[in-house]
C-alpha positions in Angstrom: -46.4 -84.6 -19.8 -48.8 -82.3 -21.2 -47.6 -79.9 -18.0 -44.1 -81.0 -18.5 -43.4 -80.3 -22.2 -45.6 -77.2 -21.5 -43.1 -75.8 -18.6 -39.8 -77.1 -20.4 -41.0 -74.9 -23.3 -41.5 -72.2 -21.4 -38.3 -72.3 -19.9 -36.6 -72.3 -22.9 -38.2 -69.0 -24.8 -36.8 -65.6 -24.2 -38.5 -63.6 -21.1 -40.9 -61.8 -23.4 -42.1 -64.9 -25.3 -42.2 -66.3 -21.7 -44.2 -63.7 -20.4 -46.9 -64.0 -23.0 -46.6 -68.5 -22.4 -47.5 -68.2 -18.8 -50.0 -65.6 -19.2 -51.7 -67.9 -21.9 -51.6 -70.6 -19.8 -52.8 -68.9 -16.3 -55.9 -68.0 -17.8 -56.9 -71.6 -19.6 -55.3 -74.1 -16.8 -57.3 -73.9 -13.6 -54.4 -76.4 -11.9 -53.6 -75.2 -8.5 -50.3 -76.2 -9.0 -49.9 -74.0 -12.6 -51.5 -70.8 -10.8 -48.6 -70.8 -7.9 -45.6 -71.7 -9.9 -46.9 -68.9 -12.8 -47.6 -66.1 -9.4 -43.9 -67.9 -8.2 -42.8 -67.0 -11.9 -44.3 -63.6 -12.2 -43.1 -62.4 -9.4 -39.8 -62.6 -9.5 -40.4 -61.2 -13.2 -41.8 -58.0 -11.4 -39.3 -57.9 -8.4 -36.7 -58.4 -11.3 -37.6 -55.6 -13.3 -37.9 -53.2 -10.0 -34.7 -54.1 -9.4 -33.8 -52.5 -13.1 -36.0 -49.3 -12.4 -35.2 -48.5 -8.6 -32.2 -46.7 -7.9 -32.4 -47.8 -4.5 -31.2 -51.0 -5.4 -28.5 -52.7 -4.0 -26.2 -52.5 -7.2 -23.9 -50.2 -7.6 -25.9 -46.3 -8.6 -23.9 -44.0 -11.3 -23.2 -41.3 -9.1 -24.8 -37.3 -10.3 -22.8 -35.9 -12.8 -20.9 -32.9 -10.8 -21.0 -29.9 -12.4 -17.7 -28.0 -13.4 -16.3 -25.1 -11.8 -17.0 -21.9 -13.8 -14.2 -21.7 -16.2 -11.9 -18.8 -16.3 -9.0 -16.7 -18.9 -5.7 -16.8 -18.7 -2.6 -14.7 -20.1 1.2 -16.8 -20.6 -0.5 -19.2 -18.7 -1.6 -16.9 -15.5 -5.2 -16.8 -14.7 -6.5 -13.1 -14.7 -7.6 -13.3 -11.6 -4.0 -13.7 -10.1 -2.5 -11.2 -12.5 -5.5 -8.5 -11.3 -4.5 -9.0 -7.8 -0.7 -8.9 -8.8 -1.1 -5.4 -10.7 -3.3 -4.4 -8.2 -1.1 -4.6 -5.2 2.0 -2.7 -6.9 -0.7 -0.1 -7.7 -2.0 -0.3 -3.6 2.0 0.1 -2.4 2.7 3.5 -4.9 -0.3 5.2 -3.7 -0.1 4.2 0.1 3.8 5.9 -0.4 2.0 8.6 -2.0 0.0 9.2 0.0 2.2 9.6 3.4 4.4 12.2 0.8 1.3 13.6 0.5 0.0 13.9 4.1 2.7 14.3 5.8 4.5 17.1 3.1 7.9 14.7 2.8 9.9 14.7 -0.3 9.2 12.4 -2.9 12.3 10.2 -3.8 12.3 11.3 -7.8 14.3 7.7 -10.2 13.5 10.1 -12.7 13.0 13.3 -13.7 14.9 15.1 -10.9 12.3 16.8 -8.4 9.4 16.9 -10.9 7.2 14.3 -9.2 7.4 16.1 -6.4 6.1 19.6 -8.0 2.6 17.3 -9.7 2.3 16.2 -6.1 2.4 19.2 -4.5 0.6 21.1 -7.1 -3.2 22.0 -6.4 -3.9 18.8 -9.6 -3.0 16.0 -6.9 -6.2 17.3 -4.9 -10.0 16.2 -5.9 -12.8 18.0 -4.6 -10.4 18.1 -0.9 -9.4 14.5 -1.2 -5.6 13.9 -2.4 -5.4 12.6 -5.7 -2.9 9.2 -4.0 -5.9 8.5 -1.2 -8.6 8.1 -3.9 -6.2 5.8 -5.8 -5.5 4.1 -2.7 -8.9 3.2 -2.4 -9.5 2.0 -5.9 -6.4 -0.2 -5.9 -7.5 -2.1 -2.7 -10.7 -2.4 -3.9 -9.5 -4.2 -7.0 -6.9 -6.6 -5.0 -9.9 -7.2 -3.0 -12.4 -8.5 -5.8 -9.8 -10.4 -7.4 -8.7 -12.6 -4.6 -12.7 -12.6 -3.9 -12.6 -14.0 -7.5 -9.3 -15.8 -7.4 -11.4 -18.5 -4.4 -10.5 -15.8 -1.5 -13.6 -15.7 0.6 -13.6 -11.5 2.2 -17.3 -10.5 0.7 -20.0 -13.0 0.6 -23.5 -13.4 -1.3 -21.1 -12.0 -4.3 -21.7 -14.4 -7.9 -18.6 -14.3 -10.2 -20.4 -12.2 -12.8 -20.8 -9.1 -10.6 -17.4 -9.1 -9.0 -16.9 -9.4 -12.6 -18.7 -6.9 -13.8 -17.5 -4.5 -10.9 -14.0 -5.4 -11.6 -14.1 -4.1 -15.0 -16.4 -0.6 -14.2 -13.4 0.3 -11.4 -10.6 -0.6 -14.4 -12.8 2.0 -16.8 -12.6 4.2 -14.3 -9.1 3.9 -13.2 -7.9 4.3 -17.2 -10.2 7.0 -17.6 -8.4 9.2 -15.3 -5.3 8.1 -15.8 -5.6 9.1 -19.9 -7.1 12.3 -18.1 -3.8 13.1 -15.7 -1.7 12.4 -18.5 -3.7 15.1 -20.3 -3.3 17.3 -17.2 0.9 16.5 -17.2 1.4 17.2 -21.5 -0.3 20.6 -20.6 -0.3 21.6 -17.1 3.8 20.5 -16.1 5.6 20.8 -19.9 9.1 19.4 -19.3 8.1 18.0 -16.2 9.3 13.8 -16.1 6.7 12.3 -13.1 7.9 8.6 -12.8 4.7 8.2 -10.2 2.5 9.6 -13.0 3.9 7.3 -15.6 3.4 3.5 -13.3 0.2 5.0 -11.9 -1.3 5.1 -15.9 0.8 1.9 -17.2 -0.9 0.1 -14.1 -4.1 1.8 -14.7 -4.2 -0.2 -18.2 -2.4 -2.9 -18.0 -5.8 -3.9 -15.6 -8.5 -2.6 -17.5 -6.6 -4.6 -20.1 -6.6 -7.8 -18.2 -10.6 -7.2 -17.2 -11.1 -7.2 -21.2 -9.6 -10.1 -21.7 -11.0 -11.6 -19.0 -14.7 -11.0 -19.9 -14.3 -11.3 -23.4 -15.1 -8.9 -26.4 -18.5 -10.8 -27.2 -19.3 -10.5 -23.6 -17.5 -6.5 -22.6 -20.0 -5.2 -26.2 -23.4 -5.5 -24.1 -21.8 -3.1 -20.9 -20.1 -0.5 -23.4 -23.0 1.9 -23.4 -22.6 1.5 -19.1 -18.5 1.8 -19.4 -19.4 4.8 -21.6 -21.4 6.3 -19.1 -18.9 5.7 -16.4 -16.3 7.4 -18.3 -18.1 10.4 -19.0 -18.8 10.6 -15.4 -15.2 10.7 -14.1 -13.9 13.1 -16.6 -16.5 16.2 -15.8 -16.1 15.4 -11.9 -12.4 15.9 -12.8 -12.9 19.0 -15.3 -14.8 20.7 -12.6 -12.7 19.6 -9.4 -9.9 21.2 -11.8 -11.8 24.5 -13.4 -10.4 26.4 -11.0 -7.2 25.4 -10.1 -3.6 26.5 -10.8 -0.1 26.2 -9.9 1.8 27.8 -7.1 5.3 28.6 -6.4 6.8 26.0 -4.6 8.6 27.1 -1.6 6.8 30.5 -0.8 4.0 29.0 1.7 5.8 31.5 4.7 6.0 35.2 3.1 4.2 37.6 0.5 7.1 39.5 -2.0 4.9 42.0 -3.9 5.4 42.7 -7.5 8.7 45.2 -8.6 9.7 46.2 -12.1 13.5 46.4 -12.9 15.5 48.7 -14.7 16.6 47.7 -17.5 19.8 50.1 -18.4 21.2 48.7 -22.1 20.3 49.8 -25.5 19.0 47.6 -28.6 20.9 46.4 -31.3 18.7 47.3 -34.8 19.7 43.2 -34.4 17.9 43.2 -31.0 14.9 45.0 -32.3 14.2 43.3 -35.6 14.6 39.7 -34.1 11.8 41.6 -31.7 9.7 42.3 -34.2 10.1 39.1 -35.7 9.3 37.1 -32.3 6.3 38.6 -31.8 5.2 38.2 -35.6 5.5 34.3 -35.3 4.0 34.3 -31.9 6.7 33.8 -29.4 6.8 34.5 -25.9 8.1 34.8 -23.4 7.7 33.9 -19.6 8.8 35.4 -16.5 9.1 36.8 -13.5 9.7 39.7 -11.7 11.9 38.3 -9.1 13.3 35.9 -11.3 17.3 37.1 -12.0 17.6 35.6 -15.6 14.2 37.1 -16.2 16.3 39.9 -16.3 19.4 39.5 -17.7 17.0 38.4 -20.8 16.1 41.7 -21.4 19.3 43.5 -20.7 20.4 41.0 -23.6 17.4 43.0 -25.2 18.1 46.0 -24.4 15.0 48.8 -23.5 13.4 49.1 -26.6 13.7 45.6 -28.2 12.2 44.5 -24.8 8.9 46.3 -25.2 8.4 45.0 -28.5 8.6 41.5 -27.4 5.6 39.4 -26.0 6.4 39.3 -22.5 4.4 37.4 -20.1 4.4 38.0 -16.5 3.7 35.1 -14.2 2.8 36.4 -11.2 1.5 39.8 -11.8 -0.5 40.3 -8.4 3.2 39.7 -6.3 4.1 35.5 -4.7 4.2 33.7 -2.1 1.4 32.8 0.4 -2.3 32.6 -1.4 -0.5 33.8 -4.3 -1.2 32.1 -7.6 1.0 31.8 -10.9 -1.6 33.8 -13.8 -3.6 31.3 -15.1 -2.2 31.7 -18.7 1.3 30.2 -16.9 -0.4 27.6 -15.7 -2.1 27.0 -18.8 1.4 26.6 -20.2 2.9 24.1 -17.4 5.8 27.2 -17.2 7.6 25.8 -14.2 10.7 27.8 -14.6 12.2 30.9 -15.3 12.4 32.5 -18.2 11.2 29.8 -20.4 10.5 30.7 -24.0 7.4 28.9 -26.3 8.8 29.0 -30.5 6.9 27.4 -32.8 5.4 25.0 -30.3 9.3 25.0 -28.7 9.5 24.5 -25.2 13.2 26.4 -24.5 14.6 26.6 -20.7 16.3 29.5 -19.1 18.3 32.7 -20.5 18.9 32.9 -24.2 21.6 34.0 -26.7 20.0 36.6 -29.5 21.4 34.2 -32.4 19.9 31.1 -30.9 16.7 32.7 -30.5 17.0 33.9 -34.6 17.6 29.8 -34.9 14.9 28.6 -33.4 12.4 31.3 -35.1 13.7 31.4 -38.2 15.5 34.4 -38.9 18.4 35.0 -40.3 21.3 37.2 -39.5 20.6 40.2 -41.9 17.3 40.0 -40.7 15.5 38.0 -43.1 13.5 35.5 -42.7 15.5 31.7 -43.5 13.1 29.9 -46.3 
């Protein structure tokens, strides 16, 4: 009865207490039957414990957590890598067309600004260290396109992680934005009055790529690479400055002949008003840019007359002749002169020969010979 009572009491206890009682009973009793039952009970308890701890048991194990993919930023619901690839694709097509025009010497189609984009494309500023500028742009846009597609899941360049791709794209877009800023400066200072739609489009695409890469990394992370970005920008600016240090604008369409300089005779006499106006124009720093072979320049001189023309601040843009191997004077190239004659009065550019009252009005000179207030 004691054995039956002990067995019933053990079966009604919770598992920890049950294990403790079994241990006591085992140590205080020498019955083979009790030892056998106790051993069988302990074996079952150990098996149950091992099943709870062993992850390879027959119960369904909890699958290991899956690492989520790296998050990518987006603009207007489109990932930055997709936007970057799209913008780079447009730039690649544009520079591919301009490279073809540059290498074949064909005329560029200029939807805006007449032939201005063709003049810029054929100037010395379209070459950097002997390499056509459109080719450099083609390589840059192509590299951005490939890296953007790689960032978007394509495997073109194995072994490059996501951070390396993002940092490389940031530095490339920084160099492109710096170069575009430099080219816009050249366009506004060396090609005054010339509209280059391809130049503006390329600048827009470069600045857009730069903005996308800033958005992709985030301002906090970009701040860590500001020094590196500044270094890249300075290197690009210095390289372009060194390449363009001797660049000048050449007269288009005169590559097959040489025109020696000659002087034209001014047959008209100057009126008092023309002489007074010429003195006033010189005093306010107004300049007339012309070329010896330009018929409109000769007409402008005839309007002023012999005496007044000698007073004018006239700049001859081809003092050594024109044609093959002859370059425009640096002063005219720096002013961005594209047509003759060109007047620059108080920072304003006037193209073509002008009537004396027009020049007087633009310079603030009254008909009576006094300055207007």
